[in-house]
C-alpha positions as CSV (number, residue, x, y, z in Angstrom):
1,X,21.3,126.3,146.2
2,X,25.0,126.3,145.0
3,X,24.3,122.9,143.1
4,X,24.2,124.1,139.9
5,X,26.4,127.4,139.9
6,X,26.6,127.3,135.7
7,X,23.0,128.3,135.5
8,X,22.5,129.9,138.9
9,X,25.4,132.2,138.6
10,X,24.3,133.9,135.3
11,X,21.1,133.9,136.3
12,X,21.2,135.8,139.6
13,X,23.5,138.3,137.4
14,X,20.6,138.7,134.9
15,X,18.0,138.6,138.1
16,X,20.0,141.7,139.7
17,X,20.4,143.1,136.4
18,X,16.4,143.2,135.9
19,X,15.8,144.8,139.7
20,X,18.1,147.3,138.9
21,X,16.3,148.1,135.6
22,X,12.8,148.4,137.3
23,X,14.5,150.5,139.7
24,X,15.7,153.1,137.3
25,X,12.2,153.2,135.8
26,X,10.8,156.2,137.9
27,X,14.3,157.7,138.3
28,X,14.2,158.4,134.8
29,X,10.5,159.3,134.9
30,X,11.4,162.0,137.5
31,X,14.2,163.5,135.4
32,X,12.2,163.4,132.2
33,X,9.6,165.3,133.7
34,X,12.1,167.6,135.6
35,X,14.7,168.2,132.6
36,X,12.1,167.8,129.9
37,X,8.1,168.2,130.3
38,X,8.4,170.8,132.5
39,X,10.9,172.8,130.6
40,X,9.7,171.9,127.0
41,X,12.9,170.9,125.8
42,X,12.0,168.6,122.9
43,X,15.3,167.4,122.8
44,X,16.1,166.7,126.3
45,X,12.2,164.4,126.2
46,X,13.4,162.1,123.2
47,X,16.9,161.8,125.0
48,X,15.0,161.1,128.4
49,X,12.8,159.1,126.1
50,X,15.7,156.8,124.3
51,X,17.0,156.2,127.5
52,X,13.3,154.5,129.2
53,X,13.5,152.3,126.0
54,X,17.0,151.3,126.7
55,X,16.3,150.3,130.2
56,X,13.1,148.9,129.2
57,X,14.3,146.5,126.6
58,X,17.7,145.7,129.2
59,X,14.9,144.6,132.3
60,X,13.1,142.5,129.8
61,X,16.0,140.6,128.3
62,X,17.3,140.1,131.6
63,X,13.9,138.6,132.8
64,X,13.6,136.4,129.7
65,X,17.1,135.1,130.0
66,X,17.3,134.7,133.6
67,X,14.1,132.8,134.3
68,X,15.3,130.5,132.1
69,X,18.5,129.9,133.4
70,X,17.1,129.7,136.6
71,X,14.8,126.9,135.3
72,X,17.6,124.8,134.1
73,X,19.3,125.3,137.3
74,X,16.7,123.8,139.6
75,X,15.9,120.9,137.2
76,X,19.5,119.5,137.1
77,X,19.6,120.0,140.3
78,X,16.5,118.1,140.7
79,X,17.2,115.3,138.4
80,X,20.7,114.9,140.2
81,X,18.8,114.6,143.4
82,X,16.1,112.5,142.2
83,X,19.5,110.4,140.8
84,X,20.9,110.3,144.2
85,X,17.5,109.3,146.4
86,X,16.7,106.5,143.5
87,X,19.8,104.8,143.7
88,X,20.0,104.6,147.8
89,X,16.2,103.4,147.6
90,X,17.2,100.5,144.9
91,X,20.2,99.8,145.8
92,X,20.5,99.9,149.9
93,X,22.4,97.2,151.4
94,X,20.5,96.6,154.2
95,X,17.8,93.7,154.9
96,X,16.2,96.0,157.7
97,X,12.5,97.2,157.1
98,X,12.0,101.0,157.0
99,X,9.4,103.4,156.4
100,X,11.1,104.5,153.3
101,X,10.4,101.1,152.1
102,X,7.0,101.6,151.7
103,X,6.4,102.4,147.6
104,X,3.7,105.8,148.4
105,X,6.9,107.0,151.1
106,X,9.7,106.4,148.3
107,X,7.4,108.0,145.9
108,X,7.0,111.2,147.8
109,X,10.8,111.2,148.9
110,X,11.5,111.1,145.1
111,X,9.1,113.2,143.9
112,X,7.5,116.3,146.2
113,X,10.5,116.2,148.5
114,X,13.2,116.3,145.8
115,X,10.9,118.8,144.2
116,X,10.6,121.1,146.9
117,X,14.1,120.7,147.8
118,X,15.9,121.9,144.5
119,X,13.4,124.6,144.3
120,X,15.9,126.0,147.2
121,X,18.2,127.0,144.0
122,X,15.5,129.8,143.2
123,X,17.0,131.2,146.4
124,X,20.5,131.8,145.0
125,X,18.2,134.1,142.1
126,X,15.5,135.8,142.3
127,X,15.8,137.0,146.2
128,X,19.6,137.9,145.4
129,X,17.9,140.4,142.4
130,X,15.0,141.8,144.6
131,X,17.8,142.7,147.7
132,X,19.9,144.3,145.1
133,X,17.5,146.3,144.3
134,X,16.5,147.1,147.6
135,X,20.3,148.2,148.5
136,X,20.2,150.5,144.8
137,X,17.2,152.0,145.7
138,X,18.3,152.8,148.9
139,X,21.5,154.3,147.6
140,X,19.3,156.2,145.1
141,X,17.1,157.8,147.8
142,X,20.3,158.7,149.8
143,X,21.7,161.0,147.0
144,X,18.1,162.6,146.6
145,X,17.3,162.4,150.2
146,X,19.8,161.2,152.9
147,X,17.4,160.4,156.1
148,X,14.8,158.7,153.3
149,X,17.9,156.6,152.0
150,X,19.3,155.5,155.8
151,X,15.5,154.2,156.5
152,X,15.1,152.1,153.5
153,X,18.4,150.5,154.8
154,X,18.6,150.4,158.1
155,X,15.2,148.9,157.4
156,X,15.4,146.5,154.9
157,X,17.7,144.4,156.7
158,X,15.7,144.2,160.0
159,X,12.9,143.0,158.2
160,X,13.9,140.2,156.3
161,X,15.5,139.6,160.1
162,X,12.2,139.4,160.8
163,X,11.3,137.2,158.2
164,X,13.8,134.6,158.9
165,X,12.2,134.6,162.8
166,X,9.1,134.3,161.8
167,X,9.7,131.7,159.2
168,X,10.3,128.9,161.5
169,X,6.9,127.9,162.3
170,X,6.0,127.9,158.9
171,X,9.4,125.2,158.1
172,X,8.4,122.5,161.0
173,X,4.9,122.8,160.0
174,X,5.8,121.9,156.1
175,X,7.9,119.1,157.6
176,X,4.9,117.9,159.2
177,X,2.8,118.0,155.6
178,X,5.2,116.2,154.2
179,X,5.8,113.6,156.4
180,X,2.0,113.0,157.2
181,X,1.5,113.1,153.3
182,X,4.0,110.1,152.6
183,X,2.8,108.2,155.6
184,X,-0.9,108.2,153.8
185,X,0.4,107.5,149.9
186,X,2.7,104.7,151.6
187,X,-0.2,103.3,153.3
188,X,-2.4,103.8,150.1
189,X,0.2,101.7,147.8
190,X,0.3,98.8,151.0
191,X,-3.4,98.7,150.7
192,X,-3.0,98.2,146.5
193,X,-0.6,95.7,147.3
194,X,-3.0,93.1,149.7
195,X,-6.3,94.3,148.1
196,X,-6.5,90.4,147.6
197,X,-5.9,89.5,150.9
198,X,-7.2,91.9,152.8
199,X,-11.3,91.3,150.2
200,X,-10.2,87.5,151.0
201,X,-10.5,88.0,154.6
202,X,-13.2,90.6,154.8
203,X,-11.5,93.7,156.2
204,X,-12.3,96.5,153.9
205,X,-14.5,97.6,155.9
206,X,-11.4,98.0,158.8
207,X,-8.8,99.3,155.4
208,X,-10.8,101.9,154.5
209,X,-11.4,103.3,158.0
210,X,-7.8,103.2,158.6
211,X,-7.4,105.0,155.2
212,X,-9.8,107.4,155.9
213,X,-8.3,108.5,159.4
214,X,-4.5,108.9,157.9
215,X,-5.8,110.8,155.2
216,X,-7.6,112.8,157.7
217,X,-4.8,113.3,159.6
218,X,-2.4,114.5,156.4
219,X,-5.3,116.4,155.7
220,X,-5.0,118.4,158.7
221,X,-1.6,118.9,158.6
222,X,-1.4,120.5,155.1
223,X,-4.3,122.9,156.5
224,X,-2.2,124.0,159.4
225,X,1.0,124.3,157.0
226,X,-1.2,126.3,154.4
227,X,-2.5,128.1,157.5
228,X,0.6,129.3,158.6
229,X,2.0,130.3,155.2
230,X,-1.0,132.5,154.3
231,X,-0.6,134.2,158.0
232,X,3.3,134.4,157.1
233,X,2.4,135.7,153.7
234,X,-0.2,138.5,155.3
235,X,2.1,139.5,158.0
236,X,5.1,140.3,155.5
237,X,2.5,142.2,153.1
238,X,1.5,144.1,155.9
239,X,5.1,144.7,157.6
240,X,6.5,145.9,153.8
241,X,3.6,148.0,152.7
242,X,3.3,150.1,156.0
243,X,7.1,150.7,156.1
244,X,7.3,151.6,152.3
245,X,4.4,154.0,152.9
246,X,5.8,155.6,155.7
247,X,8.7,156.2,153.2
248,X,6.1,157.8,150.7
249,X,4.5,159.7,153.4
250,X,7.5,161.3,154.2
251,X,8.9,162.5,150.8
252,X,5.2,163.9,150.7
253,X,5.9,166.2,153.8
254,X,9.6,166.9,152.7
255,X,8.3,168.0,149.1
256,X,5.4,170.4,151.4
257,X,8.2,172.0,153.0
258,X,10.7,172.7,150.2
259,X,13.0,169.9,150.5
260,X,12.4,168.4,147.5
261,X,11.4,169.1,143.5
262,X,8.2,167.8,142.0
263,X,11.2,165.4,139.9
264,X,12.6,163.8,142.8
265,X,8.9,163.5,144.7
266,X,7.9,161.7,141.8
267,X,11.1,159.8,141.4
268,X,11.0,159.1,145.8
269,X,7.4,157.7,145.6
270,X,7.8,155.2,142.5
271,X,11.1,154.0,144.2
272,X,9.0,153.4,147.4
273,X,5.9,151.8,145.5
274,X,8.5,149.6,143.5
275,X,10.8,148.5,146.3
276,X,7.4,147.4,148.0
277,X,7.2,144.2,145.4
278,X,10.8,143.2,145.7
279,X,10.6,143.7,149.8
280,X,7.6,141.6,149.7
281,X,8.6,138.7,147.6
282,X,12.5,138.4,148.9
283,X,10.5,138.0,152.5
284,X,7.3,136.4,151.4
285,X,9.5,133.7,148.6
286,X,12.8,133.0,150.2
287,X,11.1,132.6,153.3
288,X,8.6,129.9,151.6
289,X,11.1,128.5,150.1
290,X,13.6,128.5,152.5
291,X,11.1,126.5,155.2
292,X,9.8,124.0,152.6
293,X,13.1,123.3,151.3
294,X,14.7,122.7,154.9
295,X,11.8,120.8,156.1
296,X,12.5,118.5,153.0
297,X,16.2,118.0,153.2
298,X,15.7,117.2,157.1
299,X,13.6,114.0,155.2
300,X,16.0,113.0,152.4
301,X,19.1,113.3,154.1
302,X,17.5,110.9,156.8
303,X,17.1,108.6,153.9
304,X,20.7,109.2,152.5
305,X,22.5,108.0,156.1
306,X,20.3,105.1,155.8
307,X,23.0,102.8,155.6
308,X,24.8,100.2,157.6
309,X,26.6,101.9,161.0
310,X,30.1,100.6,159.4
311,X,29.8,102.1,155.9
312,X,33.0,101.7,155.0
313,X,33.5,97.9,157.0
314,X,30.4,97.3,154.3
315,X,32.4,98.5,151.7
316,X,35.1,96.5,152.5
317,X,33.1,93.6,152.6
318,X,32.0,93.9,149.0
319,X,35.1,93.5,147.5
320,X,36.0,90.2,149.5
321,X,32.4,88.9,148.4
322,X,33.7,89.4,144.5
323,X,36.7,88.2,145.1
324,X,35.5,84.7,146.9
325,X,33.5,84.2,143.8
326,X,36.2,84.3,141.7
327,X,36.2,84.2,137.9
328,X,33.0,83.6,136.4
329,X,33.6,81.7,133.3
330,X,32.3,81.6,129.8
331,X,28.4,79.4,130.3
332,X,29.6,78.5,134.2
333,X,26.6,79.1,136.7
334,X,27.4,79.8,140.0
335,X,25.8,79.2,143.1
336,X,26.4,81.9,145.8
337,X,25.0,80.1,149.3
338,X,23.9,83.5,151.5
339,X,20.7,85.6,152.3
340,X,19.6,88.4,154.2
341,X,21.4,91.3,154.1
342,X,25.1,89.3,152.8
343,X,23.1,88.6,150.0
344,X,22.7,92.4,148.8
345,X,26.5,92.8,149.9
346,X,27.6,89.8,147.5
347,X,24.8,91.5,144.7
348,X,26.3,94.9,145.4
349,X,29.9,93.6,145.0
350,X,28.8,91.7,141.3
351,X,27.1,95.0,140.1
352,X,31.0,96.4,140.7
353,X,33.0,93.9,139.3
354,X,30.4,92.9,136.3
355,X,28.7,96.6,135.0
356,X,26.5,94.6,132.5
357,X,25.1,92.6,134.6
358,X,21.5,92.2,134.9
359,X,20.7,91.5,138.5
360,X,17.2,90.7,139.2
361,X,15.7,90.6,142.9
362,X,13.8,88.6,144.5
363,X,10.7,90.6,145.1
364,X,10.5,92.0,140.7
365,X,7.6,94.5,139.9
366,X,5.2,93.6,137.5
367,X,4.3,95.8,135.0
368,X,0.5,96.8,134.3
369,X,-0.5,94.4,131.3
370,X,-0.6,90.9,130.9
371,X,1.8,88.1,131.1
372,X,2.8,88.0,128.0
373,X,3.9,91.5,127.8
374,X,5.8,91.8,131.0
375,X,8.2,89.0,129.1
376,X,7.9,89.9,125.4
377,X,9.2,93.1,125.9
378,X,10.7,95.8,122.8
379,X,13.6,93.5,121.3
380,X,12.7,90.3,122.5
381,X,11.8,87.5,120.4
382,X,8.5,85.9,120.4
383,X,10.3,82.4,120.3
384,X,12.4,83.7,122.9
385,X,9.6,84.5,125.3
386,X,8.1,81.4,125.0
387,X,10.7,80.0,125.4
388,X,11.5,81.8,128.7
389,X,7.8,81.5,130.4
390,X,8.5,77.6,129.9
391,X,11.7,77.9,131.4
392,X,10.5,79.8,134.6
393,X,7.7,77.4,134.8
394,X,4.5,79.8,133.3
395,X,3.4,77.0,131.4
396,X,0.7,76.1,133.5
397,X,0.0,79.5,133.8
398,X,-1.9,78.4,130.6
399,X,-4.1,76.4,132.3
400,X,-4.9,78.4,135.7
401,X,-5.5,81.3,133.6
402,X,-8.7,82.7,132.0
403,X,-6.8,84.1,129.1
404,X,-3.5,82.2,129.3
405,X,-0.4,84.4,128.8
406,X,-2.9,86.7,127.3
407,X,-4.3,87.8,131.3
408,X,-3.5,91.0,132.8
409,X,-1.2,90.6,135.8
410,X,-3.1,93.7,137.2
411,X,-1.1,96.6,139.0
412,X,1.9,95.7,140.1
413,X,0.9,91.9,139.3
414,X,-1.8,92.0,142.2
415,X,-3.9,89.6,139.9
416,X,-1.1,86.8,140.5
417,X,-0.4,84.6,143.3
418,X,3.3,85.4,145.0
419,X,4.6,82.2,143.1
420,X,3.1,82.9,139.6
421,X,4.4,87.0,140.1
422,X,8.1,85.4,140.5
423,X,8.0,83.5,138.1
424,X,6.9,85.6,135.2
425,X,9.5,87.9,136.4
426,X,12.2,85.2,136.1
427,X,10.9,84.5,132.9
428,X,11.5,88.5,131.9
429,X,14.8,88.3,133.2
430,X,15.8,85.1,131.4
431,X,14.1,86.3,127.7
432,X,16.9,89.3,128.0
433,X,19.4,86.7,127.6
434,X,21.9,88.6,129.0
435,X,25.4,88.0,129.3
436,X,25.7,87.9,132.6
437,X,22.6,87.2,134.9
438,X,22.0,87.5,138.8
439,X,19.2,85.9,140.4
440,X,18.6,86.7,143.9
441,X,16.6,83.8,145.0
442,X,14.2,83.5,142.0
443,X,11.9,80.8,143.3
444,X,11.5,81.5,147.4
445,X,7.4,81.7,146.6
446,X,7.1,78.4,144.5
447,X,6.7,74.6,146.0
448,X,9.5,72.2,146.1
449,X,8.3,70.0,143.1
450,X,7.8,73.3,140.7
451,X,11.5,74.7,141.9
452,X,12.9,71.3,141.2
453,X,11.4,71.9,137.9
454,X,12.5,75.0,137.3
455,X,16.0,74.2,138.3
456,X,16.5,71.6,135.6
457,X,15.1,74.2,133.2
458,X,17.2,77.0,134.2
459,X,20.5,75.3,134.0
460,X,19.6,74.4,130.0
461,X,18.1,77.8,129.4
462,X,21.2,79.5,130.3
463,X,23.8,77.3,128.7
464,X,26.7,79.5,126.8
465,X,25.9,82.6,129.4
466,X,27.2,82.8,133.0
467,X,24.6,83.1,135.3
468,X,25.0,83.6,139.7
469,X,22.5,82.1,141.9
470,X,22.4,84.2,145.1
471,X,20.1,81.4,147.5
472,X,20.2,79.0,150.2
473,X,17.6,76.9,147.8
474,X,19.5,73.0,147.7
475,X,17.4,72.1,144.6
476,X,19.2,75.3,142.4
477,X,22.6,74.9,144.2
478,X,22.6,71.4,143.2
479,X,22.5,72.8,139.5
480,X,25.8,75.3,140.2
481,X,29.2,73.7,138.6
482,X,30.2,75.7,141.7
483,X,29.1,76.7,145.4
484,X,30.9,79.9,147.1
485,X,29.5,80.0,150.5
486,X,29.2,83.3,152.4
487,X,28.3,83.4,156.0
488,X,29.5,86.3,157.0
489,X,32.4,89.4,156.3
490,X,34.8,87.0,157.7
491,X,34.0,83.9,156.6
492,X,34.4,82.7,153.0
493,X,34.7,79.3,151.2
494,X,34.2,78.1,148.3
495,X,33.5,74.7,146.9
496,X,33.2,72.3,143.4
497,X,29.8,71.5,143.3
């Protein structure tokens, strides 16, 4: 809520001036009727019309620029959160499988949950102005009729307290809705990724049945959340409407008995009618935004807390890993004998010591398009792309695929086998001709003969550049100039290859 003060603070101030300007409208109209219309004074009429024009200009300016600043603040927080979540999803140093590792769940966290949480910025903008309008209107009512003013100033906070209590059910159901939607998205992504396998074993009907079951559960959670939101909003509308209707009726009775003049009655009724909106919106919007934001924040916080039990120890272990590798000389190819969690720590350490390094994960994602389009990215010359494809062992794809390198790879590489996807991803990395290239087990999905051929070509392809191979593969470690063995945080030895 306070993560973007450079935007939210001025936006909140403009929201206050906008709401105060709105509250002044019925008061100025009441004064105009009492002092100008009822007396027939043209000078007073022009004065109060001028004041009304100034008030409308002020509230219009405040709304126009206040809403823009609020949107900018929300987008700034949204970008910061999405960057943080994406970084944790991509760079998390752990080999354990978690629910958030599923593409659909990760996408839901980085989009829907981040959007909901960033909307909490609006709680510090619009409800602030609406609550200020209630206090200002109550103050004006105190001046006009102190019993009515006290009723508003006491009743409004009581109504907001009831709102917070009523919003707890909505908050719980909003969290269930997001969780069910993320599970459905994750299962859909898994089904699409493994579609070839599912089709190969004839399990389409069973996969469809399971997804329908999950999707129905997500729909049920969404309906429950929307139903709770509808009941919540309707209840708050009725409560605030009845409250302010009572204020207006009391003002009318006071006017009948002579306690209020015509202008004061118009001001009181106009204020009561105006205060319905800020009370309802403050109750409904703040409550709904708070409920959905806190539900999403719990899911995002769980993701951000997913780390090694001893995060400090993990950070300490990264630094010795980088020192164990030592300085990588020009044109040197270093093999790091490691895998699993320790391999991820080594790669993280290399990213810190070599910020310009291109680190390629073991399970690289292919873009929708052809084999050639995945390798010949913008800035890569055709000759360079062909050399990289050959070095990565993709030359045999010319005969295996119907259209050779122009064959579509499918969504995420689903049209290729695991070994073919891995080789295309390796070719894409080699085509970048990065000064420092870090490869994490780039040949785990290929056979031994193909791996040996790739190892020989890889050595010549990276001549003149620095390369780090993080792997336990004997064929790849054999081509290294030296090998650093990383078995555990406390056991690291280096030996010349």
